[in-house]
Backbone bond lengths (Angstrom), bond angles and torsions (degrees), N, CA, C in turn:
res aa  C-N    CA-C-N  psi(-1)  N-CA   C-N-CA  omega(-1)  CA-C   N-CA-C  phi
1 X - - - 1.528 - - 1.431 107.95 -
2 X 1.342 118.75 155.93 1.428 124.01 177.29 1.472 111.19 -163.24
3 X 1.319 115.87 165.15 1.456 125.88 172.15 1.629 105.97 -61.84
4 X 1.360 110.33 166.79 1.514 111.03 177.52 1.430 113.76 -71.72
5 X 1.343 116.40 -0.37 1.494 115.19 172.03 1.473 113.96 -76.78
6 X 1.421 121.00 -13.67 1.376 122.59 178.88 1.455 113.52 -98.96
7 X 1.450 119.86 141.52 1.355 120.15 176.41 1.481 108.20 -137.35
8 X 1.319 119.44 156.30 1.458 125.68 175.47 1.506 106.31 -116.77
9 X 1.299 122.42 105.41 1.440 126.69 178.64 1.467 106.11 -168.06
10 X 1.454 116.63 -176.58 1.418 124.54 171.72 1.493 111.76 -65.15
11 X 1.284 115.78 135.72 1.486 119.66 177.34 1.497 109.47 -78.50
12 X 1.302 113.63 140.24 1.600 126.39 -178.41 1.433 118.73 -110.60
13 X 1.297 115.43 8.65 1.529 114.83 178.93 1.524 116.15 69.44
14 X 1.347 111.03 25.30 1.519 114.42 -178.25 1.494 109.01 -86.99
15 X 1.307 114.72 177.90 1.422 122.91 177.66 1.561 113.42 87.37
16 X 1.339 118.63 -163.92 1.444 121.96 -172.74 1.541 108.38 88.56
17 X 1.279 111.27 -147.81 1.503 112.45 167.60 1.524 110.28 108.81
18 X 1.293 114.40 -139.79 1.573 123.60 -168.64 1.512 108.79 -74.47
19 X 1.445 112.58 154.45 1.437 120.21 178.57 1.529 108.14 -140.39
20 X 1.288 120.42 178.38 1.440 125.49 175.11 1.569 104.07 -73.89
21 X 1.278 116.92 155.62 1.476 121.57 177.49 1.586 108.44 -60.02
22 X 1.388 116.08 132.73 1.365 117.62 177.30 1.588 114.92 86.43
23 X 1.359 111.67 -5.46 1.555 117.29 -177.91 1.523 103.28 -107.11
24 X 1.413 112.67 151.92 1.388 121.23 176.83 1.599 111.01 -55.67
25 X 1.232 116.20 150.74 1.631 120.24 172.41 1.602 105.60 -70.22
26 X 1.271 120.74 130.31 1.434 124.36 174.78 1.471 109.84 -55.24
27 X 1.388 119.22 143.34 1.404 126.60 177.31 1.483 111.52 -86.58
28 X 1.344 117.17 155.30 1.489 121.45 -172.47 1.512 104.05 -97.54
29 X 1.279 114.32 170.91 1.441 128.23 177.68 1.512 110.00 -59.07
30 X 1.285 120.35 161.72 1.439 125.87 172.60 1.605 111.46 -62.86
31 X 1.290 115.33 160.96 1.548 117.15 175.49 1.543 107.99 -98.80
32 X 1.457 115.53 -5.90 1.477 112.02 -177.11 1.558 104.87 -153.75
33 X 1.342 116.02 154.58 1.390 119.04 -175.84 1.594 107.48 -74.97
34 X 1.371 115.07 165.37 1.439 121.96 172.88 1.474 112.03 -69.38
35 X 1.281 122.04 -38.23 1.466 129.05 174.38 1.491 110.12 -144.31
36 X 1.170 118.78 142.51 1.495 123.63 -171.86 1.467 118.97 64.88
37 X 1.359 117.71 -135.77 1.482 113.87 -176.04 1.587 107.28 -127.78
38 X 1.257 119.56 -16.71 1.535 120.99 -177.20 1.509 114.55 -118.13
39 X 1.336 108.72 149.59 1.401 122.46 174.61 1.598 114.47 -127.47
40 X 1.269 122.47 167.96 1.365 127.30 171.84 1.484 106.29 -105.20
41 X 1.436 123.84 125.37 1.410 122.79 -179.61 1.464 114.94 -163.57
42 X 1.270 120.74 174.65 1.362 127.52 179.73 1.611 112.67 -82.33
43 X 1.324 116.24 124.18 1.431 121.83 178.32 1.506 118.05 39.22
44 X 1.285 116.24 56.79 1.544 124.99 -174.68 1.509 107.55 -64.08
45 X 1.414 121.73 -32.70 1.457 123.75 -175.63 1.417 114.48 -88.37
46 X 1.314 120.38 -13.79 1.468 118.22 179.44 1.479 109.78 82.69
47 X 1.335 121.78 22.37 1.512 121.63 -174.20 1.368 116.10 -95.60
48 X 1.424 119.39 -2.69 1.436 121.45 178.29 1.566 109.31 -97.01
49 X 1.270 118.22 164.63 1.525 122.09 -177.47 1.492 116.64 -46.48
50 X 1.450 114.56 -33.36 1.452 114.59 -177.93 1.522 114.34 -94.72
51 X 1.263 117.96 22.54 1.400 133.13 177.03 1.526 116.45 27.52
52 X 1.382 117.41 87.14 1.278 127.91 -175.82 1.515 120.54 81.78
53 X 1.315 117.77 0.75 1.484 124.60 173.09 1.574 108.88 -111.61
54 X 1.288 114.69 156.78 1.387 116.26 167.91 1.491 111.38 -65.45
55 X 1.314 118.21 157.28 1.411 125.62 -172.17 1.573 113.17 -85.50
56 X 1.341 114.04 154.98 1.458 116.09 -178.70 1.510 113.14 -73.56
57 X 1.292 119.38 157.05 1.400 124.35 176.80 1.536 118.86 48.15
58 X 1.311 113.90 56.93 1.496 121.44 -179.30 1.555 112.77 -151.18
59 X 1.220 111.39 159.83 1.632 122.92 176.50 1.457 105.59 -114.27
60 X 1.426 120.69 94.14 1.437 121.89 -176.72 1.581 106.37 -99.96
61 X 1.312 114.29 124.30 1.433 120.83 -173.04 1.597 107.01 -131.80
62 X 1.380 112.15 134.02 1.493 120.83 172.52 1.526 102.57 -119.57
63 X 1.405 114.59 124.32 1.412 125.47 -178.29 1.612 112.55 -116.64
64 X 1.256 116.29 133.50 1.436 119.93 175.56 1.435 109.82 -74.20
65 X 1.371 118.16 157.52 1.385 118.66 168.62 1.494 114.58 -71.42
66 X 1.359 119.38 168.34 1.457 117.25 -178.94 1.579 112.02 -59.62
67 X 1.294 117.28 136.54 1.485 121.39 -175.95 1.584 101.71 -113.46
68 X 1.315 121.31 131.41 1.310 125.18 179.08 1.585 114.67 -85.43
69 X 1.313 119.85 96.31 1.407 126.66 -176.05 1.676 108.03 -100.32
70 X 1.339 115.72 16.56 1.485 116.21 -167.96 1.603 110.27 -64.97
71 X 1.211 118.76 -20.21 1.411 118.58 176.47 1.546 119.45 -100.59
72 X 1.330 111.09 3.50 1.475 120.19 -175.08 1.545 115.26 -105.49
73 X 1.244 117.32 150.15 1.487 121.99 174.43 1.674 105.90 -137.83
74 X 1.232 112.79 166.65 1.429 117.15 -172.34 1.585 117.80 47.42
75 X 1.287 108.50 51.28 1.581 117.79 -175.38 1.394 111.11 -79.72
76 X 1.350 114.22 131.32 1.507 123.72 -178.89 1.507 106.43 -123.17
77 X 1.308 118.34 133.51 1.506 127.75 175.21 1.456 107.39 -96.68
78 X 1.447 112.68 124.53 1.455 114.63 179.76 1.675 106.07 -131.73
79 X 1.268 110.91 144.20 1.482 114.97 178.68 1.527 108.43 -167.57
80 X 1.310 118.00 155.54 1.331 124.86 -177.74 1.657 105.25 -97.42
81 X 1.308 114.98 140.06 1.429 123.75 -173.77 1.478 114.35 -129.95
82 X 1.259 118.02 134.58 1.435 129.42 168.37 1.378 108.07 -128.43
83 X 1.415 120.71 106.16 1.505 127.16 -162.08 1.475 112.15 -128.42
84 X 1.287 120.26 125.72 1.503 122.13 173.85 1.432 108.70 -141.53
85 X 1.505 107.46 106.60 1.466 119.81 176.70 1.486 108.28 -125.61
86 X 1.411 112.27 152.87 1.467 117.87 -178.92 1.496 106.54 -87.57
87 X 1.412 113.43 146.32 1.557 114.44 174.00 1.469 111.51 -50.98
88 X 1.364 117.56 140.25 1.397 131.73 -175.69 1.415 116.60 83.57
89 X 1.377 117.52 -16.04 1.507 116.79 166.15 1.463 107.73 -83.48
90 X 1.343 121.17 155.11 1.375 123.93 -176.92 1.480 115.14 -114.26
91 X 1.345 116.21 125.89 1.490 123.06 173.00 1.523 106.95 -106.03
92 X 1.324 118.39 133.48 1.447 116.94 177.92 1.536 109.58 -146.89
93 X 1.355 114.66 161.47 1.499 123.91 170.30 1.527 104.87 -125.48
94 X 1.267 114.55 132.52 1.467 121.69 -170.96 1.639 103.79 -133.13
95 X 1.373 112.25 146.76 1.451 119.57 176.93 1.560 110.45 -126.10
96 X 1.290 111.93 156.22 1.552 115.17 178.84 1.584 107.61 -150.36
97 X 1.319 119.79 151.88 1.388 124.47 168.40 1.505 113.21 -104.22
98 X 1.481 119.61 6.22 1.376 117.25 -177.27 1.534 110.27 -144.32
99 X 1.357 113.45 -4.70 1.620 119.21 -178.04 1.393 114.49 77.03
100 X 1.280 119.64 0.76 1.514 126.96 178.11 1.548 115.32 -106.68
101 X 1.337 110.55 -54.89 1.531 123.19 178.89 1.422 110.70 -97.83
102 X 1.378 114.34 122.54 1.478 121.67 -170.75 1.496 107.61 -119.19
103 X 1.371 115.80 138.21 1.444 128.92 179.72 1.511 107.08 -110.98
104 X 1.286 120.30 120.94 1.535 125.37 172.06 1.396 111.01 -73.62
105 X 1.474 117.66 123.22 1.431 119.46 170.99 1.497 113.43 -108.74
106 X 1.293 118.23 -5.76 1.483 122.59 171.44 1.481 110.67 -158.06
107 X 1.323 112.46 138.84 1.434 115.29 177.83 1.576 108.07 -147.97
108 X 1.297 117.45 143.66 1.423 121.79 -178.28 1.658 106.58 -139.44
109 X 1.262 114.18 116.03 1.530 116.15 173.84 1.594 107.07 -126.77
110 X 1.260 119.89 15.51 1.400 121.51 179.35 1.626 108.94 -101.71
111 X 1.253 117.40 -3.05 1.440 123.29 -177.02 1.460 114.89 99.63
112 X 1.242 125.83 147.93 1.498 127.83 175.07 1.504 105.96 -148.25
113 X 1.305 111.87 136.37 1.503 121.10 179.95 1.439 108.76 -127.81
114 X 1.295 120.63 95.07 1.541 125.01 177.35 1.356 109.92 -85.59
115 X 1.403 119.87 140.13 1.445 124.86 165.43 1.551 110.53 -122.54
116 X 1.327 118.60 10.08 1.409 123.60 179.98 1.502 106.40 -155.33
117 X 1.325 115.67 162.97 1.502 121.21 175.26 1.581 104.71 -73.31
118 X 1.376 107.95 152.73 1.516 116.12 176.63 1.601 102.65 -137.89
119 X 1.346 109.02 125.80 1.479 114.74 175.41 1.473 112.54 -88.35
120 X 1.377 116.15 120.08 1.461 116.34 -175.84 1.540 109.31 -115.60
121 X 1.323 119.10 161.27 1.500 128.31 -177.70 1.461 109.34 -141.93
122 X 1.336 116.96 130.28 1.487 121.80 178.65 1.630 109.02 -128.16
123 X 1.223 114.58 135.22 1.439 121.04 169.86 1.554 111.23 -73.24
124 X 1.297 120.32 106.33 1.452 122.74 -176.96 1.458 113.71 -112.55
125 X 1.426 108.84 14.99 1.599 113.86 -174.28 1.490 112.92 -55.53
126 X 1.315 119.85 -37.35 1.510 123.92 -175.04 1.462 111.40 -60.53
127 X 1.228 120.99 -29.55 1.476 126.57 177.28 1.564 114.88 -103.17
128 X 1.324 113.66 -38.50 1.581 116.77 -178.48 1.494 115.32 -88.93
129 X 1.272 124.26 -26.04 1.374 121.90 -173.54 1.604 111.33 -57.09
130 X 1.266 118.08 123.43 1.478 121.76 173.95 1.557 112.87 71.82
131 X 1.429 113.47 9.16 1.456 111.08 -178.84 1.523 110.87 -94.36
132 X 1.360 117.33 133.95 1.418 121.37 176.10 1.564 113.84 -79.64
133 X 1.226 116.33 -10.44 1.451 121.48 -175.00 1.554 117.29 -131.52
134 X 1.377 111.68 42.16 1.481 117.26 -179.66 1.595 111.12 -70.46
135 X 1.261 115.15 138.42 1.515 121.90 176.76 1.429 112.07 -134.36
136 X 1.297 120.43 152.39 1.455 127.43 171.08 1.515 107.93 -129.58
137 X 1.387 108.36 142.91 1.529 108.16 177.29 1.560 102.15 -138.82
138 X 1.412 110.67 153.19 1.419 124.44 172.99 1.541 113.71 -110.13
139 X 1.231 119.03 135.64 1.523 118.25 -168.71 1.575 109.15 -139.83
140 X 1.394 115.62 141.57 1.382 119.32 161.50 1.520 112.74 -129.64
141 X 1.286 118.42 127.68 1.401 125.22 174.98 1.599 113.85 -107.24
142 X 1.219 113.99 118.54 1.551 117.09 -172.02 1.514 109.75 -110.54
143 X 1.351 113.59 148.09 1.450 121.16 168.79 1.544 113.39 -79.74
144 X 1.325 115.51 -163.70 1.499 116.14 -172.36 1.525 110.71 -98.27
145 X 1.295 119.40 19.75 1.421 118.44 178.10 1.489 118.50 -119.60
146 X 1.287 120.79 -120.02 1.425 127.19 -178.37 1.533 112.41 -72.13
147 X 1.330 121.16 145.50 1.443 125.62 178.29 1.539 111.95 -128.46
148 X 1.277 118.74 166.20 1.418 124.64 175.15 1.505 115.24 -122.65
149 X 1.323 120.59 -175.75 1.475 119.99 -172.42 1.464 113.71 -77.53
150 X 1.443 112.19 -10.80 1.445 112.30 172.17 1.432 121.43 82.47
151 X 1.376 116.93 -157.38 1.418 124.32 -178.73 1.600 110.74 -78.91
152 X 1.350 113.99 142.55 1.518 122.88 162.00 1.581 99.35 -135.42
153 X 1.362 110.54 128.03 1.538 115.43 -175.64 1.621 101.03 -132.59
154 X 1.377 106.51 138.53 1.556 113.53 -178.10 1.475 108.85 -146.60
155 X 1.283 116.35 158.24 1.335 124.84 169.07 1.744 114.42 55.25
156 X 1.342 111.31 46.89 1.412 121.91 -173.11 1.524 107.04 -78.94
157 X 1.430 116.25 126.84 1.418 121.58 -178.83 1.521 110.58 -137.83
158 X 1.308 114.07 154.18 1.436 122.13 167.96 1.516 104.53 -116.73
159 X 1.334 111.77 127.08 1.501 120.65 175.01 1.470 109.45 -116.03
160 X 1.380 115.33 143.57 1.484 119.31 176.42 1.430 110.74 -172.56
161 X 1.286 114.67 179.47 1.574 121.35 176.77 1.571 107.64 -97.42
162 X 1.354 118.26 126.76 1.370 120.90 175.12 1.493 111.08 -117.50
163 X 1.410 113.53 173.15 1.592 113.01 -179.71 1.432 111.63 -58.63
164 X 1.438 121.24 -29.72 1.343 120.21 179.85 1.395 118.26 -92.72
165 X 1.337 119.57 5.11 1.449 125.07 179.44 1.480 115.15 -60.99
166 X 1.320 117.74 -32.24 1.470 119.56 -171.91 1.525 110.75 -114.56
167 X 1.223 120.86 17.70 1.542 124.55 175.66 1.473 108.96 -80.69
168 X 1.353 114.31 136.03 1.435 115.33 179.68 1.625 116.97 -71.07
């Protein structure tokens, strides 16, 4: 689930645009997915007022449904990321085993300008191992000024050892 700022569809290379004087111009979304044809991202179609960018002065969150990891240990979260956020806006990845208490595993408030996909991996075993209600969420918190094209997430996977992992 997510705010209206989040979409799941083919990326169209939208966003980027204006910046503060002396700062680099924000980069656009990718024009293709990391794998397959669709990604999850902020305003992929350019239908919001900031045309392809996340909006000013908001907290946009996309949260996974509960994922049953009750039979898994040594769980790792892996995904491909294309992220463009302006300095002072905050992009983060958070995890939970109950949907109420969240632990931040990635945060960026210094700005990020991707021009290619990056495959990332995080050890989430302390929260996900043996949890029947594991969740992950992607978030961007913006100030009242300039914005960027935001998150593009693809090929999200949970990897771990289960009871059946070692059976012949």
